[in-house]
FIVOTI-955779 format. One line per 8 residues: number of its first residue (from 0); their letters; for each residue z, x, y of C-alpha. Coordinates in nm, 3 decimals. Example, Ala and Ser with C-alpha at 12.3 -4.5 7.8 and 13.67 -1.06 7.14 Angstrom:
BEGIN
0> AS> 0.780/1.230/-0.450 ~ 0.714/1.367/-0.106
//
This chain:
BEGIN
0> MEQFFYEN> -3.993/-0.428/-2.262 ~ -4.293/-0.283/-2.081 ~ -4.517/-0.564/-2.204 ~ -4.265/-0.824/-2.086 ~ -4.267/-0.695/-1.729 ~ -4.643/-0.649/-1.726 ~ -4.711/-1.007/-1.837 ~ -4.440/-1.194/-1.647
8> FGVSEGVL> -4.402/-1.000/-1.324 ~ -4.726/-0.810/-1.292 ~ -4.553/-0.484/-1.205 ~ -4.736/-0.156/-1.226 ~ -4.650/0.113/-1.476 ~ -4.517/0.340/-1.201 ~ -4.280/0.074/-1.065 ~ -4.160/-0.004/-1.415
16> NYVIIPLL> -4.095/0.357/-1.517 ~ -3.951/0.489/-1.193 ~ -3.773/0.185/-1.046 ~ -3.701/-0.099/-1.287 ~ -3.603/0.097/-1.599 ~ -3.377/0.344/-1.411 ~ -3.218/0.048/-1.231 ~ -3.150/-0.129/-1.561
24> IFVARIGD> -2.998/0.189/-1.704 ~ -2.783/0.230/-1.394 ~ -2.652/-0.128/-1.415 ~ -2.592/-0.100/-1.790 ~ -2.389/0.218/-1.746 ~ -2.180/0.056/-1.475 ~ -2.110/-0.226/-1.716 ~ -2.016/-0.023/-2.022
32> VSISTIRI> -1.810/0.239/-1.837 ~ -1.622/-0.030/-1.643 ~ -1.543/-0.207/-1.970 ~ -1.440/0.126/-2.126 ~ -1.195/0.199/-1.843 ~ -1.037/-0.145/-1.872 ~ -1.030/-0.123/-2.253 ~ -0.836/0.204/-2.244
40> IFVMSGKK> -0.583/0.048/-2.009 ~ -0.546/-0.250/-2.242 ~ -0.486/-0.010/-2.533 ~ -0.222/0.180/-2.335 ~ -0.059/-0.154/-2.244 ~ -0.040/-0.259/-2.609 ~ -0.285/-0.551/-2.577 ~ -0.430/-0.515/-2.925
48> NIAPILGF> -0.624/-0.842/-2.934 ~ -0.836/-0.789/-2.623 ~ -0.919/-0.419/-2.660 ~ -1.145/-0.454/-2.971 ~ -1.349/-0.730/-2.804 ~ -1.407/-0.512/-2.501 ~ -1.497/-0.224/-2.732 ~ -1.769/-0.435/-2.896
56> FEALIWLL> -1.940/-0.517/-2.567 ~ -1.893/-0.160/-2.444 ~ -2.077/-0.021/-2.748 ~ -2.350/-0.287/-2.728 ~ -2.428/-0.217/-2.363 ~ -2.420/0.158/-2.424 ~ -2.674/0.124/-2.705 ~ -2.906/-0.072/-2.476
64> AIGQIISN> -2.879/0.197/-2.209 ~ -2.928/0.492/-2.445 ~ -3.220/0.312/-2.607 ~ -3.401/0.307/-2.275 ~ -3.323/0.675/-2.224 ~ -3.481/0.761/-2.559 ~ -3.784/0.540/-2.491 ~ -3.837/0.717/-2.158
72> IDNVFSYI> -3.717/1.062/-2.252 ~ -3.955/1.238/-2.012 ~ -3.845/1.028/-1.713 ~ -3.603/1.229/-1.501 ~ -3.507/0.919/-1.302 ~ -3.360/0.769/-1.618 ~ -3.122/1.064/-1.650 ~ -3.020/1.038/-1.286
80> AYASGFAT> -2.961/0.664/-1.325 ~ -2.755/0.724/-1.641 ~ -2.526/0.979/-1.474 ~ -2.498/0.778/-1.153 ~ -2.409/0.465/-1.348 ~ -2.136/0.654/-1.532 ~ -1.978/0.774/-1.207 ~ -2.006/0.434/-1.039
88> GTYVGMYI> -1.876/0.255/-1.348 ~ -1.565/0.472/-1.351 ~ -1.487/0.373/-0.994 ~ -1.565/0.005/-1.056 ~ -1.345/0.002/-1.367 ~ -1.049/0.149/-1.179 ~ -1.100/-0.098/-0.893 ~ -1.105/-0.395/-1.132
96> EERLALGR> -0.795/-0.267/-1.311 ~ -0.608/-0.231/-0.982 ~ -0.703/-0.584/-0.880 ~ -0.591/-0.725/-1.215 ~ -0.259/-0.534/-1.195 ~ -0.206/-0.555/-1.569 ~ 0.111/-0.463/-1.754 ~ 0.452/-0.344/-1.642
104> VVLRLITK> 0.582/-0.033/-1.472 ~ 0.914/0.144/-1.450 ~ 1.036/0.241/-1.103 ~ 1.315/0.491/-1.038 ~ 1.462/0.522/-0.691 ~ 1.690/0.814/-0.600 ~ 1.862/0.836/-0.263 ~ 2.179/0.971/-0.103
112> EPVHQFLD> 2.202/0.666/0.123 ~ 2.402/0.351/0.039 ~ 2.180/0.100/-0.138 ~ 2.371/-0.224/-0.074 ~ 2.099/-0.385/0.137 ~ 1.831/-0.289/-0.110 ~ 2.033/-0.431/-0.400 ~ 2.080/-0.754/-0.206
120> FLKENDYR> 1.702/-0.772/-0.170 ~ 1.661/-0.722/-0.545 ~ 1.910/-0.999/-0.623 ~ 1.753/-1.241/-0.376 ~ 1.410/-1.185/-0.532 ~ 1.532/-1.200/-0.895 ~ 1.455/-0.837/-0.980 ~ 1.654/-0.705/-1.275
128> YSMLDGEG> 1.786/-0.355/-1.222 ~ 2.036/-0.091/-1.332 ~ 2.249/0.088/-1.074 ~ 2.374/0.437/-1.158 ~ 2.567/0.720/-0.997 ~ 2.395/1.055/-1.019 ~ 2.468/1.419/-0.951 ~ 2.172/1.615/-0.814
136> STGKVNVV> 2.129/1.972/-0.701 ~ 2.238/1.878/-0.348 ~ 2.523/1.642/-0.431 ~ 2.587/1.284/-0.533 ~ 2.300/1.033/-0.531 ~ 2.243/0.666/-0.606 ~ 1.987/0.582/-0.872 ~ 1.825/0.240/-0.908
144> FLVLKRDL> 1.614/0.170/-1.217 ~ 1.378/-0.128/-1.258 ~ 1.111/-0.250/-1.498 ~ 0.874/-0.502/-1.340 ~ 0.525/-0.646/-1.354 ~ 0.263/-0.447/-1.167 ~ 0.161/-0.742/-0.954 ~ 0.511/-0.736/-0.800
152> LNNLTEAI> 0.499/-0.365/-0.722 ~ 0.356/-0.386/-0.369 ~ 0.634/-0.618/-0.257 ~ 0.894/-0.380/-0.398 ~ 0.749/-0.063/-0.244 ~ 0.739/-0.237/0.093 ~ 1.110/-0.308/0.056 ~ 1.177/0.057/-0.035
160> NKYHPNAF> 0.991/0.174/0.275 ~ 1.194/-0.072/0.481 ~ 1.543/0.007/0.351 ~ 1.500/0.367/0.231 ~ 1.190/0.524/0.388 ~ 1.306/0.876/0.296 ~ 1.404/0.798/-0.062 ~ 1.246/0.966/-0.362
168> YTIEGVKM> 1.096/0.729/-0.618 ~ 0.860/0.746/-0.914 ~ 0.646/0.482/-1.085 ~ 0.518/0.501/-1.443 ~ 0.337/0.267/-1.680 ~ 0.530/0.097/-1.961 ~ 0.366/0.018/-2.295 ~ 0.629/-0.224/-2.427
176> VSEADLSE> 0.941/-0.398/-2.297 ~ 1.200/-0.564/-2.520 ~ 1.340/-0.906/-2.443 ~ 1.687/-0.765/-2.379 ~ 1.850/-0.806/-2.040 ~ 1.740/-0.488/-1.865 ~ 2.016/-0.514/-1.607 ~ 2.269/-0.447/-1.883
184> EVPKGIGF> 2.098/-0.136/-2.017 ~ 2.105/0.229/-1.921 ~ 1.763/0.396/-1.925 ~ 1.727/0.676/-2.178 ~ 1.470/0.950/-2.207 ~ 1.276/0.854/-1.895 ~ 1.267/1.174/-1.699 ~ 1.628/1.217/-1.586
192> RWIQLKRK> 1.664/1.559/-1.747 ~ 1.704/1.730/-1.410 ~ 1.984/1.500/-1.300 ~ 2.314/1.419/-1.472 ~ 2.394/1.050/-1.471 ~ 2.702/0.845/-1.542 ~ 2.780/0.475/-1.534 ~ 2.884/0.335/-1.198
//
């Protein structure tokens, strides 16, 4: 690599060792860590076909980066670039994943208030849901349960803040969803241990 930069760009040895090589390591680490973050999310989402492909490129880029570290083992700037690229790549990977909004989530809304307007909103926007009566530590509550695509989540949380700004709700990732009509099913084993539920 050194010979390539010497012959084609005429850079000095100092610029190559302390600027170009650390920069390449930094960029490579951003690439492989970003891919790693997205790959893990694909694995958790059950996307078995895409995850191995991402793993291949992740390993390839990592080998290129670590190869430069070994070739310049006495260069402290290479170590700094490696660590900085890892940190930056983690952030970039999370940002990309948020923008892609992959997979589905389960949302559980618990409130003491009547939920008629909120349910009307769900029906108008074709959200499938389950409506349940619950008994909490402070009395009766209404529980609304939905499974939806992540790219629809912002619209739904805006509706929650509009109709039930003081409601308690949780959001969790879902690995797999069956093709059954979710509006006809009662959720099981999804964190309702602290509240006793019965069919409405």
